[in-house]
TORPA-4810 file (N, C-alpha, C, O; in nm, 3 decimals):
<nodes>
NODE_1_-0.676_-1.930_0.196_-0.591_-2.045_0.208_-0.558_-2.066_0.354_-0.524_-1.971_0.425_M
NODE_2_-0.569_-2.187_0.399_-0.528_-2.223_0.533_-0.495_-2.372_0.533_-0.531_-2.444_0.441_S
NODE_3_-0.429_-2.415_0.637_-0.389_-2.555_0.646_-0.243_-2.574_0.612_-0.162_-2.483_0.626_G
NODE_4_-0.210_-2.693_0.567_-0.071_-2.727_0.537_-0.022_-2.655_0.412_-0.095_-2.637_0.315_R
NODE_5_0.104_-2.614_0.419_0.168_-2.549_0.305_0.316_-2.577_0.307_0.366_-2.652_0.390_G
NODE_6_0.385_-2.516_0.213_0.528_-2.533_0.202_0.592_-2.394_0.190_0.544_-2.309_0.116_L
NODE_7_0.701_-2.375_0.265_0.775_-2.249_0.258_0.907_-2.276_0.187_0.985_-2.362_0.227_R
NODE_8_0.931_-2.200_0.081_1.058_-2.204_0.009_1.135_-2.080_0.048_1.085_-1.968_0.034_L
NODE_9_1.256_-2.097_0.098_1.344_-1.985_0.131_1.470_-2.000_0.048_1.538_-2.102_0.054_T
NODE_10_1.501_-1.897_-0.028_1.622_-1.896_-0.110_1.715_-1.790_-0.052_1.679_-1.673_-0.042_V
NODE_11_1.835_-1.832_-0.013_1.935_-1.741_0.044_2.034_-1.703_-0.065_2.092_-1.789_-0.131_F
NODE_12_2.054_-1.572_-0.083_2.140_-1.518_-0.187_2.226_-1.406_-0.130_2.212_-1.368_-0.014_L
NODE_13_2.314_-1.354_-0.214_2.383_-1.228_-0.185_2.306_-1.118_-0.255_2.248_-1.141_-0.361_D
NODE_14_2.305_-0.999_-0.198_2.230_-0.890_-0.262_2.294_-0.842_-0.392_2.233_-0.763_-0.465_D
NODE_15_2.415_-0.888_-0.422_2.480_-0.851_-0.547_2.458_-0.953_-0.658_2.502_-0.930_-0.771_T
NODE_16_2.393_-1.067_-0.629_2.365_-1.167_-0.732_2.268_-1.110_-0.834_2.168_-1.047_-0.798_D
NODE_17_2.297_-1.133_-0.962_2.212_-1.078_-1.069_2.176_-1.185_-1.171_2.241_-1.289_-1.181_T
NODE_18_2.071_-1.155_-1.244_2.026_-1.236_-1.357_1.994_-1.138_-1.469_1.898_-1.061_-1.459_W
NODE_19_2.072_-1.139_-1.573_2.056_-1.047_-1.686_2.048_-0.901_-1.639_1.956_-0.829_-1.676_H
NODE_20_2.145_-0.860_-1.560_2.160_-0.722_-1.511_2.047_-0.677_-1.419_2.022_-0.557_-1.407_H
NODE_21_1.980_-0.769_-1.357_1.869_-0.740_-1.266_1.896_-0.818_-1.137_1.949_-0.929_-1.143_R
NODE_22_1.861_-0.763_-1.022_1.884_-0.839_-0.898_1.816_-0.976_-0.903_1.701_-0.989_-0.946_P
NODE_23_1.889_-1.078_-0.860_1.837_-1.215_-0.862_1.709_-1.227_-0.779_1.616_-1.297_-0.819_M
NODE_24_1.704_-1.158_-0.664_1.583_-1.167_-0.581_1.463_-1.109_-0.654_1.351_-1.159_-0.637_Y
NODE_25_1.483_-1.007_-0.735_1.373_-0.949_-0.813_1.325_-1.050_-0.917_1.204_-1.065_-0.938_T
NODE_26_1.417_-1.118_-0.981_1.381_-1.218_-1.082_1.299_-1.330_-1.018_1.199_-1.375_-1.075_E
NODE_27_1.340_-1.375_-0.900_1.266_-1.483_-0.833_1.126_-1.437_-0.797_1.030_-1.511_-0.819_I
NODE_28_1.112_-1.317_-0.741_0.980_-1.266_-0.703_0.891_-1.254_-0.826_0.774_-1.291_-0.821_V
NODE_29_0.943_-1.202_-0.936_0.862_-1.186_-1.057_0.823_-1.321_-1.117_0.713_-1.335_-1.171_H
NODE_30_0.912_-1.418_-1.110_0.877_-1.552_-1.157_0.769_-1.615_-1.068_0.678_-1.681_-1.118_R
NODE_31_0.780_-1.595_-0.937_0.679_-1.648_-0.846_0.543_-1.583_-0.874_0.440_-1.650_-0.872_A
NODE_32_0.544_-1.454_-0.899_0.420_-1.382_-0.931_0.359_-1.435_-1.060_0.239_-1.462_-1.067_H
NODE_33_0.443_-1.450_-1.163_0.395_-1.500_-1.293_0.342_-1.643_-1.281_0.252_-1.682_-1.355_A
NODE_34_0.397_-1.720_-1.188_0.352_-1.858_-1.166_0.223_-1.865_-1.086_0.166_-1.972_-1.069_A
NODE_35_0.176_-1.749_-1.036_0.051_-1.746_-0.961_0.062_-1.791_-0.817_-0.038_-1.827_-0.756_G
NODE_36_0.183_-1.788_-0.762_0.199_-1.828_-0.622_0.133_-1.727_-0.529_0.111_-1.612_-0.567_L
NODE_37_0.102_-1.769_-0.409_0.027_-1.686_-0.314_0.102_-1.561_-0.273_0.040_-1.457_-0.249_A
NODE_38_0.235_-1.568_-0.264_0.310_-1.450_-0.225_0.458_-1.479_-0.213_0.500_-1.593_-0.197_G
NODE_39_0.536_-1.372_-0.220_0.681_-1.380_-0.204_0.728_-1.252_-0.138_0.677_-1.144_-0.166_A
NODE_40_0.825_-1.265_-0.050_0.882_-1.148_0.018_1.034_-1.162_0.018_1.088_-1.272_0.020_S
NODE_41_1.101_-1.046_0.016_1.247_-1.043_0.019_1.288_-0.975_0.150_1.239_-0.868_0.185_V
NODE_42_1.381_-1.040_0.221_1.431_-0.987_0.346_1.581_-0.964_0.332_1.655_-1.054_0.290_F
NODE_43_1.625_-0.845_0.366_1.764_-0.807_0.352_1.834_-0.825_0.487_1.789_-0.772_0.588_H
NODE_44_1.943_-0.899_0.487_2.016_-0.926_0.610_2.120_-0.821_0.641_2.167_-0.749_0.553_G
NODE_45_2.155_-0.812_0.767_2.255_-0.717_0.813_2.394_-0.779_0.820_2.495_-0.709_0.814_L
NODE_46_2.398_-0.911_0.834_2.526_-0.978_0.850_2.507_-1.125_0.816_2.401_-1.183_0.841_E
NODE_47_2.611_-1.186_0.760_2.601_-1.328_0.732_2.724_-1.380_0.660_2.811_-1.303_0.619_G
NODE_48_2.730_-1.513_0.645_2.835_-1.576_0.567_2.778_-1.700_0.503_2.676_-1.753_0.546_F
NODE_49_2.846_-1.746_0.399_2.801_-1.864_0.328_2.917_-1.955_0.297_3.007_-1.975_0.379_G
NODE_50_2.915_-2.011_0.177_3.014_-2.111_0.138_3.156_-2.059_0.143_3.249_-2.136_0.169_A
NODE_51_3.177_-1.929_0.119_3.313_-1.874_0.120_3.367_-1.857_0.261_3.487_-1.835_0.279_T
NODE_52_3.281_-1.865_0.361_3.317_-1.848_0.502_3.363_-1.706_0.534_3.422_-1.683_0.640_Q
NODE_53_3.337_-1.610_0.445_3.370_-1.470_0.470_3.246_-1.404_0.530_3.138_-1.410_0.472_V
NODE_54_3.262_-1.340_0.645_3.150_-1.271_0.709_3.133_-1.135_0.643_3.226_-1.055_0.638_V
NODE_55_3.013_-1.110_0.594_2.979_-0.981_0.534_2.888_-0.909_0.631_2.795_-0.968_0.687_H
NODE_56_2.914_-0.781_0.652_2.838_-0.707_0.752_2.823_-0.561_0.711_2.904_-0.509_0.634_T
NODE_57_2.721_-0.497_0.762_2.702_-0.354_0.738_2.788_-0.272_0.832_2.800_-0.150_0.815_T
NODE_58_2.849_-0.336_0.932_2.928_-0.262_1.031_3.064_-0.219_0.978_3.122_-0.122_1.027_R
NODE_59_3.115_-0.288_0.878_3.244_-0.253_0.819_3.220_-0.207_0.676_3.170_-0.284_0.594_L
NODE_60_3.254_-0.083_0.646_3.227_-0.030_0.513_3.291_-0.114_0.403_3.235_-0.128_0.295_L
NODE_61_3.408_-0.168_0.430_3.477_-0.247_0.329_3.407_-0.380_0.301_3.431_-0.442_0.197_S
NODE_62_3.321_-0.425_0.392_3.252_-0.553_0.375_3.102_-0.534_0.355_3.025_-0.629_0.373_M
NODE_63_3.059_-0.414_0.319_2.917_-0.384_0.311_2.853_-0.429_0.180_2.739_-0.392_0.152_A
NODE_64_2.925_-0.509_0.100_2.863_-0.565_-0.019_2.841_-0.714_0.004_2.888_-0.770_0.103_D
NODE_65_2.773_-0.777_-0.086_2.741_-0.919_-0.074_2.667_-0.952_0.055_2.693_-1.055_0.117_D
NODE_66_2.576_-0.864_0.095_2.498_-0.890_0.217_2.393_-0.996_0.188_2.349_-1.012_0.074_L
NODE_67_2.352_-1.068_0.291_2.255_-1.175_0.270_2.116_-1.123_0.238_2.071_-1.020_0.289_P
NODE_68_2.048_-1.198_0.151_1.909_-1.171_0.114_1.837_-1.305_0.120_1.890_-1.406_0.075_V
NODE_69_1.716_-1.305_0.175_1.633_-1.425_0.176_1.504_-1.395_0.103_1.433_-1.300_0.135_A
NODE_70_1.472_-1.478_0.004_1.345_-1.470_-0.067_1.258_-1.581_-0.008_1.295_-1.698_-0.013_V
NODE_71_1.142_-1.544_0.046_1.053_-1.640_0.111_0.923_-1.648_0.032_0.858_-1.547_0.005_V
NODE_72_0.887_-1.771_-0.005_0.764_-1.797_-0.080_0.686_-1.903_-0.004_0.741_-2.005_0.035_I
NODE_73_0.557_-1.878_0.017_0.471_-1.976_0.085_0.347_-1.999_0.002_0.282_-1.904_-0.043_I
NODE_74_0.314_-2.125_-0.019_0.194_-2.164_-0.092_0.167_-2.310_-0.059_0.227_-2.365_0.033_D
NODE_75_0.079_-2.372_-0.134_0.054_-2.515_-0.115_0.179_-2.592_-0.157_0.261_-2.542_-0.235_T
NODE_76_0.193_-2.712_-0.106_0.309_-2.793_-0.141_0.316_-2.816_-0.292_0.423_-2.809_-0.352_E
NODE_77_0.202_-2.843_-0.353_0.199_-2.869_-0.496_0.247_-2.748_-0.576_0.325_-2.762_-0.670_E
NODE_78_0.200_-2.629_-0.539_0.236_-2.508_-0.611_0.384_-2.476_-0.596_0.450_-2.438_-0.694_A
NODE_79_0.438_-2.490_-0.476_0.579_-2.459_-0.453_0.667_-2.560_-0.527_0.765_-2.521_-0.591_V
NODE_80_0.634_-2.687_-0.518_0.715_-2.789_-0.586_0.709_-2.771_-0.738_0.808_-2.797_-0.807_R
NODE_81_0.596_-2.729_-0.790_0.585_-2.703_-0.935_0.671_-2.583_-0.976_0.712_-2.574_-1.092_A
NODE_82_0.696_-2.492_-0.884_0.776_-2.373_-0.912_0.927_-2.400_-0.908_1.003_-2.329_-0.973_F
NODE_83_0.970_-2.501_-0.835_1.113_-2.528_-0.815_1.195_-2.535_-0.944_1.306_-2.483_-0.946_L
NODE_84_1.146_-2.597_-1.053_1.226_-2.601_-1.176_1.262_-2.462_-1.230_1.361_-2.447_-1.302_P
NODE_85_1.183_-2.360_-1.196_1.214_-2.225_-1.243_1.340_-2.170_-1.176_1.402_-2.078_-1.228_Q
NODE_86_1.378_-2.226_-1.061_1.501_-2.183_-0.995_1.624_-2.246_-1.059_1.732_-2.189_-1.056_L
NODE_87_1.606_-2.365_-1.118_1.720_-2.437_-1.174_1.793_-2.359_-1.281_1.916_-2.357_-1.283_D
NODE_88_1.721_-2.294_-1.372_1.788_-2.224_-1.481_1.846_-2.089_-1.439_1.909_-2.022_-1.521_D
NODE_89_1.825_-2.048_-1.314_1.884_-1.922_-1.266_2.028_-1.940_-1.219_2.098_-1.841_-1.196_L
NODE_90_2.073_-2.065_-1.206_2.210_-2.093_-1.163_2.245_-2.018_-1.034_2.348_-1.952_-1.025_L
NODE_91_2.158_-2.030_-0.936_2.174_-1.960_-0.809_2.293_-2.015_-0.732_2.307_-2.136_-0.714_I
NODE_92_2.380_-1.925_-0.688_2.490_-1.963_-0.599_2.447_-1.931_-0.457_2.488_-1.830_-0.400_E
NODE_93_2.368_-2.016_-0.402_2.315_-1.997_-0.269_2.247_-2.125_-0.225_2.270_-2.231_-0.283_G
NODE_94_2.166_-2.114_-0.126_2.097_-2.230_-0.070_1.947_-2.206_-0.080_1.898_-2.097_-0.053_V
NODE_95_1.874_-2.310_-0.118_1.729_-2.306_-0.115_1.682_-2.417_-0.023_1.728_-2.531_-0.032_A
NODE_96_1.590_-2.384_0.068_1.539_-2.483_0.163_1.386_-2.484_0.159_1.322_-2.384_0.126_V
NODE_97_1.331_-2.599_0.191_1.187_-2.617_0.200_1.150_-2.654_0.343_1.218_-2.734_0.407_L
NODE_98_1.042_-2.594_0.394_0.990_-2.625_0.527_0.840_-2.646_0.518_0.770_-2.571_0.450_D
NODE_99_0.791_-2.749_0.586_0.648_-2.767_0.600_0.597_-2.658_0.695_0.659_-2.633_0.799_Q
NODE_100_0.487_-2.595_0.661_0.429_-2.490_0.746_0.280_-2.513_0.759_0.217_-2.582_0.678_V
NODE_101_0.225_-2.453_0.862_0.080_-2.450_0.878_0.036_-2.306_0.856_0.076_-2.216_0.929_E
NODE_102_-0.048_-2.286_0.756_-0.097_-2.152_0.724_-0.221_-2.129_0.808_-0.322_-2.199_0.793_I
NODE_103_-0.215_-2.030_0.896_-0.326_-2.005_0.986_-0.407_-1.883_0.943_-0.521_-1.864_0.987_V
NODE_104_-0.348_-1.799_0.858_-0.423_-1.682_0.811_-0.367_-1.638_0.677_-0.246_-1.618_0.663_H
NODE_105_-0.453_-1.622_0.582_-0.416_-1.566_0.452_-0.542_-1.510_0.390_-0.643_-1.579_0.379_H
NODE_106_-0.536_-1.387_0.350_-0.650_-1.326_0.283_-0.598_-1.257_0.159_-0.516_-1.166_0.168_R
NODE_107_-0.645_-1.299_0.046_-0.604_-1.236_-0.080_-0.686_-1.112_-0.106_-0.803_-1.104_-0.067_G
NODE_108_-0.627_-1.015_-0.172_-0.698_-0.892_-0.207_-0.724_-0.807_-0.086_-0.681_-0.838_0.025_G
NODE_109_-0.794_-0.699_-0.109_-0.826_-0.608_0.001_-0.962_-0.644_0.060_-1.057_-0.676_-0.011_R
NODE_110_-0.969_-0.637_0.190_-1.095_-0.664_0.258_-1.188_-0.544_0.240_-1.144_-0.429_0.243_A
NODE_111_-1.314_-0.572_0.222_-1.410_-0.464_0.215_-1.429_-0.408_0.356_-1.392_-0.472_0.454_T
NODE_112_-1.485_-0.292_0.365_-1.506_-0.230_0.497_-1.596_-0.319_0.582_-1.576_-0.330_0.703_Q
NODE_113_-1.695_-0.383_0.521_-1.786_-0.469_0.595_-1.712_-0.590_0.652_-1.737_-0.628_0.767_R
NODE_114_-1.618_-0.652_0.571_-1.542_-0.767_0.620_-1.448_-0.728_0.732_-1.422_-0.808_0.822_E
NODE_115_-1.396_-0.606_0.729_-1.299_-0.562_0.828_-1.364_-0.536_0.963_-1.294_-0.531_1.065_A
NODE_116_-1.495_-0.521_0.967_-1.563_-0.490_1.093_-1.592_-0.612_1.173_-1.649_-0.603_1.282_Q
</nodes>
């Protein structure tokens, strides 16, 4: 895959859950089941959202509700088709879309010959 694509980034708290499972895990598994090209979860060290409360790893009392970003990149059609799956999760966070240019993507493992 190369060329134009769409990046979906969903910002959550690391304590958000869906049926006793981390919300970010649910999103990644739904993206996988939908056949999207890939999804990654990034854990933040500090951040704030709608509550305007800064959560940080520097203060033990505030070390919960840390920011998490789930990033999914695929074709625009595939990402937009996936968006309705986020609606029923009742996410208390922000989801954003960005146009991206995919310059390198290789699915599966490269054979030794391809790697040379």
